[in-house]
PLY file of the C-alpha trace (Angstrom):
ply
format ascii 1.0
element vertex 320
property float x
property float y
property float z
element edge 319
property int vertex1
property int vertex2
end_header
95.85 76.29 72.83
95.24 74.60 76.47
94.22 70.97 75.69
92.41 71.00 79.77
89.29 73.58 77.84
86.50 72.29 80.40
84.30 75.28 80.59
81.33 76.20 83.40
79.69 79.62 83.47
78.34 80.47 87.17
75.12 82.38 86.73
73.49 83.79 90.43
69.73 84.29 90.34
67.56 85.38 92.36
63.97 85.97 91.34
64.88 85.52 87.13
61.92 83.85 85.34
61.57 86.35 83.38
64.41 86.78 82.53
66.05 83.24 82.02
64.68 81.95 79.28
66.46 84.49 77.16
69.70 84.28 79.13
69.79 80.39 78.19
68.85 81.16 75.23
72.07 83.39 74.41
74.65 81.75 76.88
73.78 78.06 74.60
74.76 80.17 71.86
77.64 81.50 72.79
78.74 77.84 74.33
77.60 75.88 71.10
79.15 77.31 68.73
82.85 77.43 71.39
82.44 73.96 71.49
81.88 73.39 67.66
85.16 75.55 67.11
87.19 73.21 69.95
87.80 76.39 71.74
85.77 74.68 75.21
85.38 71.04 75.97
82.20 69.53 75.24
81.20 68.67 78.31
80.98 72.05 78.98
78.30 73.67 81.45
76.05 76.46 81.96
75.38 76.08 85.85
72.56 78.28 87.04
72.56 78.56 91.09
68.94 79.14 92.41
69.46 81.79 95.41
66.62 81.29 97.45
64.32 82.28 94.28
60.14 82.78 95.46
58.80 82.63 91.99
59.62 80.18 89.19
63.36 80.26 89.07
63.89 76.49 89.85
61.33 75.19 87.97
62.35 76.76 85.39
65.70 75.62 85.35
64.87 72.07 86.21
62.85 71.89 82.61
65.32 73.46 80.68
68.28 71.05 82.13
65.66 68.12 80.69
65.81 69.32 77.10
69.05 71.47 76.80
71.96 69.02 78.29
74.25 72.30 78.77
71.59 74.00 81.64
72.55 72.37 85.11
71.26 74.09 88.75
71.90 73.61 92.53
69.19 75.08 94.66
69.53 77.37 97.58
67.45 76.12 101.19
67.10 79.42 101.04
68.64 83.10 100.74
72.43 83.11 101.28
72.44 86.59 98.90
74.82 87.04 95.87
78.50 86.83 96.04
77.28 83.48 98.68
75.86 82.22 94.83
79.14 82.95 92.77
81.04 81.26 95.50
78.38 78.22 95.58
79.25 77.88 91.87
82.78 77.98 91.90
83.09 75.64 94.68
80.67 73.33 92.87
81.95 73.93 89.28
86.29 73.39 90.14
85.71 69.70 90.84
85.14 69.54 87.10
85.87 72.22 85.14
89.61 73.80 83.49
88.10 77.26 83.92
84.87 79.18 85.20
83.13 82.44 84.23
80.73 84.60 86.10
78.49 86.63 84.78
74.43 88.15 86.43
71.60 86.71 84.66
70.16 89.71 83.64
71.72 89.89 80.09
73.43 93.58 80.89
76.82 92.23 81.01
77.71 91.02 77.47
77.61 87.20 76.40
79.82 87.58 73.62
83.01 89.40 75.65
82.82 85.26 76.62
84.83 84.61 73.15
87.50 87.28 74.17
87.61 85.61 77.76
87.75 81.70 76.21
91.09 83.27 73.76
92.71 84.70 76.53
92.45 81.58 78.71
94.28 79.87 76.08
96.86 82.48 76.15
97.70 81.55 78.90
95.52 84.19 80.89
94.42 82.80 84.43
92.38 85.64 85.51
90.11 87.78 82.71
87.84 90.85 83.98
85.19 92.14 82.15
85.44 96.10 82.17
82.80 98.06 80.45
83.92 100.63 78.32
81.68 103.33 79.79
78.78 103.96 82.53
76.00 105.10 79.94
73.04 103.03 81.13
73.15 104.34 84.87
71.70 106.87 86.39
74.42 110.29 86.72
73.32 109.30 90.68
75.12 105.54 89.57
77.50 107.18 88.01
79.15 109.59 90.21
78.64 107.49 93.25
80.30 104.40 91.56
83.61 106.38 90.37
83.72 108.10 93.82
83.43 104.26 95.32
86.33 103.30 92.89
88.05 106.44 94.53
88.22 105.56 97.81
88.89 101.69 97.58
92.09 102.89 96.47
92.71 105.71 98.27
92.02 102.55 101.17
95.04 100.79 99.83
92.36 97.83 98.32
93.42 96.61 94.76
90.48 97.15 92.41
89.95 97.21 88.81
87.93 100.06 88.25
84.02 99.74 86.51
84.85 95.51 86.38
81.90 94.11 88.44
81.40 90.06 88.94
82.24 89.28 85.03
85.07 87.00 84.85
86.82 84.13 84.02
89.35 82.65 86.14
91.42 79.20 85.90
91.22 76.03 88.19
93.87 77.29 89.36
93.01 80.73 90.75
89.90 79.62 91.50
90.76 77.10 93.45
93.52 80.17 95.02
90.53 82.01 95.65
87.86 79.31 97.30
91.07 78.69 99.98
89.97 82.10 101.49
88.09 81.32 104.29
86.18 84.82 105.39
82.61 84.79 105.63
82.00 88.30 104.52
82.83 88.37 101.30
83.82 91.05 98.98
84.58 89.64 95.53
85.76 91.76 94.03
88.54 93.10 96.20
88.92 88.82 96.74
90.09 87.75 93.02
92.85 89.89 92.63
94.52 88.86 96.24
94.83 85.42 94.49
97.44 86.59 92.05
98.19 84.45 88.46
98.25 86.65 85.15
95.44 88.30 84.45
93.89 90.49 81.93
91.15 93.02 80.76
88.45 92.44 77.93
86.19 95.52 77.24
82.79 95.42 76.34
79.44 97.90 76.36
76.83 97.16 79.24
73.23 97.24 78.11
69.81 97.81 79.86
68.44 95.13 82.71
66.73 92.66 79.46
63.16 91.60 82.08
62.68 91.97 85.61
63.71 94.52 88.03
67.10 95.34 89.62
68.32 92.79 92.72
70.95 96.20 93.96
68.75 98.91 94.54
70.31 101.27 96.46
70.28 100.37 100.63
72.10 97.61 99.03
74.66 99.22 97.36
75.21 101.07 100.19
75.29 98.12 102.32
78.08 96.18 99.14
79.71 99.33 99.55
80.19 99.28 103.21
81.23 95.39 103.69
83.97 95.62 100.58
85.52 98.79 103.20
85.59 97.46 106.46
86.74 93.87 104.66
89.33 94.82 102.75
90.80 98.39 105.03
91.60 99.05 109.05
91.76 103.05 107.38
88.77 104.24 109.43
89.79 102.70 111.98
92.92 104.63 112.14
91.22 107.98 110.47
89.45 107.48 114.04
92.51 107.52 115.68
93.19 110.37 114.18
90.15 112.50 114.93
90.29 111.64 118.62
93.54 112.97 118.69
92.46 116.11 116.71
89.40 116.74 119.15
91.65 116.65 122.15
93.77 119.46 120.59
90.55 121.78 120.26
89.87 121.02 123.71
92.57 121.84 125.23
91.94 124.99 123.00
88.76 125.59 124.48
89.60 124.60 127.64
92.23 127.82 127.55
89.57 130.19 126.03
87.47 129.13 128.95
90.03 129.99 131.36
90.57 133.15 129.77
87.20 134.22 129.79
86.74 133.12 133.23
89.41 135.45 134.29
88.02 138.09 132.71
84.29 137.98 133.94
82.65 136.95 131.04
81.55 133.64 131.99
78.58 133.87 129.93
80.35 133.47 126.87
81.52 129.89 127.09
77.77 129.17 126.38
77.73 128.45 123.18
81.28 126.80 122.35
80.87 124.73 125.17
77.11 123.78 124.33
78.38 123.85 120.45
81.48 121.57 121.25
79.55 119.10 122.95
77.48 118.37 120.12
80.16 118.15 118.18
81.77 115.81 119.93
78.73 113.91 120.57
77.94 113.48 117.10
81.83 112.89 116.19
81.75 110.26 119.17
78.41 108.28 117.79
80.24 108.15 114.47
83.70 106.05 115.46
81.15 104.13 117.51
79.39 103.17 114.45
82.79 102.17 112.19
84.25 100.43 115.45
80.84 98.02 115.45
80.73 97.51 111.57
84.33 95.61 112.19
83.23 94.46 115.87
80.00 92.75 113.67
82.34 91.38 111.06
84.71 89.74 113.84
81.33 88.06 115.23
79.69 86.99 111.72
83.63 85.59 111.22
84.29 83.64 114.72
81.05 81.77 114.35
82.55 79.76 111.16
78.79 78.96 110.06
78.48 78.14 106.28
78.27 79.94 104.05
75.25 78.53 102.04
73.19 74.77 101.82
72.50 73.41 98.83
69.30 72.00 98.89
69.26 70.10 95.68
72.21 69.71 92.51
71.70 68.90 89.45
75.07 69.83 87.96
77.09 67.67 89.42
74.54 64.45 88.41
75.58 65.53 84.61
78.97 64.28 85.39
0 1
1 2
2 3
3 4
4 5
5 6
6 7
7 8
8 9
9 10
10 11
11 12
12 13
13 14
14 15
15 16
16 17
17 18
18 19
19 20
20 21
21 22
22 23
23 24
24 25
25 26
26 27
27 28
28 29
29 30
30 31
31 32
32 33
33 34
34 35
35 36
36 37
37 38
38 39
39 40
40 41
41 42
42 43
43 44
44 45
45 46
46 47
47 48
48 49
49 50
50 51
51 52
52 53
53 54
54 55
55 56
56 57
57 58
58 59
59 60
60 61
61 62
62 63
63 64
64 65
65 66
66 67
67 68
68 69
69 70
70 71
71 72
72 73
73 74
74 75
75 76
76 77
77 78
78 79
79 80
80 81
81 82
82 83
83 84
84 85
85 86
86 87
87 88
88 89
89 90
90 91
91 92
92 93
93 94
94 95
95 96
96 97
97 98
98 99
99 100
100 101
101 102
102 103
103 104
104 105
105 106
106 107
107 108
108 109
109 110
110 111
111 112
112 113
113 114
114 115
115 116
116 117
117 118
118 119
119 120
120 121
121 122
122 123
123 124
124 125
125 126
126 127
127 128
128 129
129 130
130 131
131 132
132 133
133 134
134 135
135 136
136 137
137 138
138 139
139 140
140 141
141 142
142 143
143 144
144 145
145 146
146 147
147 148
148 149
149 150
150 151
151 152
152 153
153 154
154 155
155 156
156 157
157 158
158 159
159 160
160 161
161 162
162 163
163 164
164 165
165 166
166 167
167 168
168 169
169 170
170 171
171 172
172 173
173 174
174 175
175 176
176 177
177 178
178 179
179 180
180 181
181 182
182 183
183 184
184 185
185 186
186 187
187 188
188 189
189 190
190 191
191 192
192 193
193 194
194 195
195 196
196 197
197 198
198 199
199 200
200 201
201 202
202 203
203 204
204 205
205 206
206 207
207 208
208 209
209 210
210 211
211 212
212 213
213 214
214 215
215 216
216 217
217 218
218 219
219 220
220 221
221 222
222 223
223 224
224 225
225 226
226 227
227 228
228 229
229 230
230 231
231 232
232 233
233 234
234 235
235 236
236 237
237 238
238 239
239 240
240 241
241 242
242 243
243 244
244 245
245 246
246 247
247 248
248 249
249 250
250 251
251 252
252 253
253 254
254 255
255 256
256 257
257 258
258 259
259 260
260 261
261 262
262 263
263 264
264 265
265 266
266 267
267 268
268 269
269 270
270 271
271 272
272 273
273 274
274 275
275 276
276 277
277 278
278 279
279 280
280 281
281 282
282 283
283 284
284 285
285 286
286 287
287 288
288 289
289 290
290 291
291 292
292 293
293 294
294 295
295 296
296 297
297 298
298 299
299 300
300 301
301 302
302 303
303 304
304 305
305 306
306 307
307 308
308 309
309 310
310 311
311 312
312 313
313 314
314 315
315 316
316 317
317 318
318 319
C-alpha cells in the first residue's frame, strides 16, 4: 500500500442545489469508510467546484463546509464550463493531494466504484477509468450516437476509453502531467490517455439522475463531440483535400461531357447537369469552409492565451 494517500474528490457543480445534499451525504460516507480503514489520509477532502451557478449551490457548499470537515469548495467568478471546472479542481487539489478522483454531482456514476479505484491506486496504478458496463439508462438515440462517436474517434486515431466519461482517479504525477497541457480547447477524455502511466478500468452500472435536469442537452452534446474531433484530429482537413480532388475529377468528366454534347448540337441537354453540379459544388464548398473555420476558431482561442477560469472564493486551500 502506498504511504502517500491523501485523496481529493473533485465535483463540478452547475445549478445542483436539488442533488447537492444527497451527493455530500453519499460521498462523505465513502470518504469516512476509506479513512477509518486507513485507505486514505484523514485530511482527505471533497472539493466542490461551483461553475457560476445561479441557484443556491454555493451557499449550500459554504453551509456544509462549516459542519462537515470533509466538504470544501471553490467558486468561479462566472460560468466557464464543465471541463474548465474539472481542470480548476485538479489544479487546486494537486498542491495537497496524492490522488484525485473526478465525478459529476448528479449521482449517476456509482460512488461505490471509488473503493475499487483507491485499491487499484494502492496497487501502483496511476490512472483508473470508471467505465460503464451498459447504457441501459440512455435513450436509444443517445446510445446509438454515443457508440457512433466513439467509433468515429477511433477511426480518427484518437485514443479514448469507450463508455468512460469524466469519472476517474489520477495520481499526483499523472495529474501534473495532464496540467502541463496548456490548450484552452479542453477535451479531457482524449487528453488523459495522452499522459501515459499505468492505467486500469473499473466497471459500474450507471444510474438515473438523482434530481434536477441534465446539464448536457443535445445542443451541448453536439458541441462537445465537435470539440473532441477538432481538438485531436486533422483528418477532417485531409478529407476536404481528398474531396477537392474528387470534385476536380468529376468537373473534368462533366467538362468533357459538355464538349461532346455541344459538338452533337444538343447544348440544352447540359442544363440539368450544370445546375446539379453548381448546387453540389456550392454545398460542398460551404461545408468545407465551415470545417476549416472551426479549426481557425480554435487557433483564435488558443493564441489569445486567456485564463481558462477565475476563482472568486476558495474554501479548499483554507482548510490546509
